[in-house]
C-alpha positions as CSV (number, residue, x, y, z in Angstrom):
1,M,-11.3,-4.9,-8.6
2,E,-12.9,-1.6,-9.5
3,R,-10.7,0.8,-11.5
4,R,-10.8,4.5,-10.5
5,E,-9.4,7.6,-12.0
6,L,-7.1,10.2,-10.3
7,T,-6.2,13.6,-11.8
8,V,-2.6,14.7,-11.3
9,E,-0.7,17.8,-12.1
10,L,3.0,18.0,-12.7
11,R,5.0,20.2,-10.4
12,S,8.6,21.4,-10.9
13,E,9.0,23.0,-7.5
14,T,9.6,21.0,-4.4
15,G,10.4,21.6,-0.8
16,K,8.5,22.2,2.5
17,G,7.3,25.7,1.6
18,I,5.9,24.6,-1.7
19,S,4.2,21.5,-0.1
20,R,2.7,23.7,2.6
21,R,1.2,26.1,0.0
22,L,-0.2,23.2,-1.9
23,R,-2.0,21.8,1.2
24,V,-3.5,25.3,1.9
25,D,-4.9,25.2,-1.7
26,G,-6.5,21.8,-1.1
27,L,-3.8,19.8,-2.9
28,V,-1.6,16.9,-1.8
29,P,2.0,16.8,-2.9
30,G,3.1,13.4,-4.2
31,I,5.4,11.4,-6.4
32,V,4.9,8.9,-9.1
33,Y,7.6,6.3,-9.6
34,G,7.9,2.8,-11.1
35,K,10.0,0.4,-13.2
36,G,11.5,2.0,-16.3
37,M,10.6,5.6,-15.4
38,E,12.1,8.6,-13.6
39,A,10.3,9.6,-10.5
40,V,7.9,12.5,-11.2
41,S,6.7,15.1,-8.6
42,V,3.0,15.7,-8.8
43,S,0.1,17.2,-6.9
44,V,-3.4,15.8,-6.5
45,N,-6.7,17.2,-5.3
46,H,-7.2,16.2,-1.6
47,K,-10.9,15.4,-1.9
48,E,-10.4,13.4,-5.1
49,L,-7.6,11.4,-3.6
50,N,-9.8,10.6,-0.5
51,E,-12.7,9.5,-2.7
52,A,-10.3,7.3,-4.8
53,I,-9.1,5.3,-1.9
54,T,-12.2,5.2,0.2
55,G,-14.5,2.1,0.3
56,E,-13.8,-1.2,-1.3
57,G,-10.2,-1.7,-2.3
58,G,-8.9,1.2,-0.1
59,H,-5.2,1.9,-0.7
60,N,-5.1,-1.2,-3.0
61,S,-7.5,0.4,-5.5
62,L,-6.1,0.6,-9.1
63,L,-6.0,4.2,-10.2
64,T,-5.7,5.4,-13.8
65,L,-4.0,8.7,-13.9
66,R,-5.5,11.6,-15.8
67,G,-3.6,14.7,-16.8
68,G,0.1,15.1,-16.1
69,H,1.0,14.8,-19.7
70,S,3.3,11.7,-19.9
71,L,1.6,10.2,-16.9
72,N,-1.8,10.2,-18.5
73,G,-3.2,6.7,-18.7
74,H,-0.7,5.1,-16.4
75,V,-2.1,2.7,-13.8
76,V,-0.8,3.2,-10.2
77,I,-1.4,2.0,-6.7
78,V,-1.0,4.0,-3.5
79,A,2.4,2.8,-2.1
80,D,2.5,5.1,0.8
81,L,0.2,7.8,2.3
82,M,1.4,10.1,5.0
83,R,-1.3,11.7,7.1
84,D,-1.3,14.4,9.7
85,P,-1.4,12.6,13.0
86,L,-3.9,15.0,14.6
87,K,-6.2,16.0,11.8
88,G,-5.9,12.9,9.6
89,N,-5.4,15.0,6.4
90,A,-3.3,13.5,3.7
91,M,0.2,15.2,3.8
92,H,2.0,13.3,1.0
93,V,1.3,10.4,-1.3
94,D,3.6,8.0,-3.1
95,L,2.0,6.5,-6.3
96,H,3.6,3.3,-7.7
97,K,3.2,2.8,-11.4
98,I,2.4,-0.9,-12.0
99,N,2.2,-3.3,-14.9
100,L,-1.1,-5.1,-15.0
101,T,0.6,-8.3,-16.3
102,E,3.2,-8.5,-13.5
103,K,2.5,-9.7,-10.0
104,I,2.9,-7.3,-7.1
105,K,3.0,-7.7,-3.3
106,V,0.3,-5.9,-1.3
107,E,-1.3,-6.0,2.2
108,V,-5.0,-6.9,2.2
109,P,-7.2,-6.3,5.2
110,I,-8.8,-9.1,7.2
111,N,-12.6,-9.0,7.5
112,L,-14.1,-11.0,10.4
113,V,-17.4,-12.6,9.7
114,G,-19.9,-13.8,12.3
115,T,-19.8,-13.9,16.1
116,A,-17.4,-16.4,17.6
117,A,-18.9,-19.2,19.8
118,G,-16.0,-18.5,22.2
119,V,-17.1,-14.9,22.6
120,I,-20.7,-15.9,23.4
121,A,-19.2,-18.3,26.0
122,G,-17.4,-15.4,27.7
123,G,-14.0,-15.4,25.9
124,L,-12.2,-12.4,24.4
125,L,-11.6,-12.1,20.7
126,D,-7.9,-11.3,19.9
127,L,-7.2,-10.2,16.3
128,A,-3.5,-10.7,15.8
129,K,-3.4,-9.7,12.2
130,H,-5.4,-6.8,10.7
131,V,-3.7,-7.3,7.2
132,I,-2.2,-10.2,5.3
133,E,0.6,-9.7,2.7
134,V,-0.2,-11.4,-0.6
135,E,1.2,-11.6,-4.1
136,C,-0.9,-11.6,-7.2
137,L,-1.7,-9.7,-10.4
138,P,-2.9,-6.2,-9.8
139,T,-6.3,-7.1,-11.2
140,Q,-6.7,-10.0,-8.8
141,I,-6.1,-8.0,-5.6
142,P,-8.9,-8.9,-3.2
143,D,-10.7,-6.0,-1.4
144,H,-10.4,-8.0,1.8
145,I,-10.0,-11.6,3.0
146,D,-13.1,-12.9,4.9
147,V,-12.4,-15.0,8.0
148,D,-15.5,-16.8,9.4
149,V,-15.1,-16.9,13.2
150,T,-18.6,-18.4,14.0
151,A,-17.3,-21.8,15.1
152,L,-14.2,-20.4,16.9
153,A,-14.1,-21.7,20.5
154,I,-12.3,-20.4,23.6
155,N,-8.5,-21.1,23.5
156,H,-8.6,-21.8,19.8
157,S,-7.2,-19.9,16.8
158,I,-7.5,-19.5,13.1
159,H,-4.0,-19.5,11.5
160,V,-2.7,-18.0,8.2
161,G,-2.8,-21.5,6.7
162,D,-6.5,-21.8,7.4
163,L,-7.4,-18.7,5.3
164,N,-9.4,-19.1,2.1
165,V,-7.9,-16.8,-0.6
166,P,-9.1,-16.4,-4.2
167,D,-7.4,-18.3,-7.0
168,G,-4.2,-16.6,-8.2
169,V,-3.5,-15.0,-4.8
170,K,-0.5,-16.3,-2.9
171,V,-0.2,-15.6,0.9
172,L,3.4,-14.6,1.8
173,E,3.2,-15.1,5.5
174,D,4.0,-18.0,7.9
175,S,1.1,-20.5,7.6
176,R,1.4,-21.2,11.4
177,A,1.0,-17.5,12.4
178,S,-2.2,-16.8,14.3
179,V,-4.8,-14.5,12.6
180,V,-7.5,-14.5,15.3
181,S,-7.9,-16.2,18.7
182,I,-10.4,-16.5,21.5
183,L,-8.7,-15.9,24.9
184,G,-10.0,-16.9,28.3
185,K,-11.9,-20.0,29.5
186,A,-15.4,-21.1,29.6
187,K,-17.3,-20.2,32.8
188,D,-17.8,-23.8,33.7
189,E,-14.0,-24.3,33.6
190,E,-13.3,-21.4,36.0
191,H,-12.0,-22.4,39.4
192,T,-13.5,-20.8,42.4
193,T,-11.4,-19.8,45.4
194,P,-12.2,-22.0,48.4
195,V,-13.6,-20.0,51.3
196,A,-11.9,-20.6,54.7
197,E,-14.1,-21.9,57.5
């Protein structure tokens, strides 16, 4: 997984008024926390944060902190990002300091590949899981998990246990749970209503 950098500034003042002022200045209030450290209040540039978590990896991108004195060089992952429900702007970010040699639990997005045979036959694709929780080393976090639906027929499903995940990645969900299904029935199986004579 690609490693990116994120500049942080320490902040001693907290509260709604301070947070509002930071956002007006194009900054996002946040906190950095992790094993063996005190939680530290920070601010990050809104644009830089968006660039760091956009594209491959998304929220699971490994971010190396720059600035922030004692935080400089720490590797973090976005644990939580609160956005404005109307504008979509980042309102607050939680950054979790991680150890690259310790496994962590993260949610990885599902990426559907191909057009399902069942959809071509008139069925409706139902994606039950948009993300899958996995456990692995931070450097082994997949950007996404591909699910090939090409051969998926009407009234059939692909389950968690059917997923192909990279070596070193453990899926933490019920193997019987449905990931994606094709609903409906083929046209030649549909029953017509008899017409009264």
